[in-house]
N, C-alpha and C positions, 0 to 999 in steps of 0.2 A: 342632729342640731350641730351648727358651727360656733365654736368658742374660740374666742382670739386670745393668745397668751403673749402677753407683752412684759417687758423689762421695767422695773418700778423707777428705777432712775431716769432713763432715756425716753420711756413710752415707746420705745421701737418693738416690734414683733420680733420674737425669738424664734427664728427660722431652723428648722432641722434639729431639735432638742427631743432627747427622748426623756420623759418623766413619767413620774407616778400619780395618778389620782387616787385618791381615797374617796370613797361615795358614802354617804349617810342616808337612809330612808329606805323605802321598802325593798329596793334591790341593793343594799348594802355591799360591799367591797372595795378590792383593788382594781383598777386598771392601768395597764402601761400603753400610753400612746407616744406618737411622734408628732412634733409639729409638722406642717407643709410649708412649701418656699415662702408662703405668705405669713406665716405665724399661727395659724388657724389648726385646731384640732376638729374632729369629727366626731361627735359623741352619740350614741344611739338614743333615740328619742324615748327609750323605757325610763332613762335617767332623768327626763323633764321635771323640774322642780324639786330634785334631791339637791342636797347640799354637795359640795364637790372641794376639795382642798388638795393642792399638788405638793406632792414630795420631790424637792427638788435642791441639789448641792447641799445634802444633809440636812436640810430644814425644811419646816411644814410650813406653807402659806395659810393665809387668811381663808375661812371658808366663805364661798360664796353660792347662791342658786344657779342651778344648771338650768339655763333658758338659752333660746336662741340669740344670739348676740353678745352673750356676757363675755366680758373682758375678765381675764383673770393674770393677775398682775404676780410676778416673781422677781426676787433680787438675784440678780444673774451675775454675781460677782465671778471674776476670772481669775483663779489662783495660777501663779507662775512662778516658777522655780528659777533663780538666778544661778547661772554657771559662770566659772571663772571667778576671776577677782578684780577689784577696783585697781585702777592705775596707782594709786599711793601705795598697794600694797606689793607691787612689783618691785623685783632687784634691779639694780642697774650695774652691770659688769662692765669693768674698766680696763 
């Protein structure tokens, strides 16, 4: 079954993102998947009707039913490190 993975803020597909799914139901466990170029993951039909939640960026998402066409929304905040200093911190040599 095909499940779309979307960013909660922009509602855009998250492409080429590796994430771990936690599955609740008869076939409980964890599955690591990577989204394709369209932001979709392909999940085995044996998980149909199970509850899934994505572990992504150190946070666990909401639980949703695993069915064809399900949309899984994740908070895809990008963490960036600032390198260097601000203009006001620079010394001026005369």
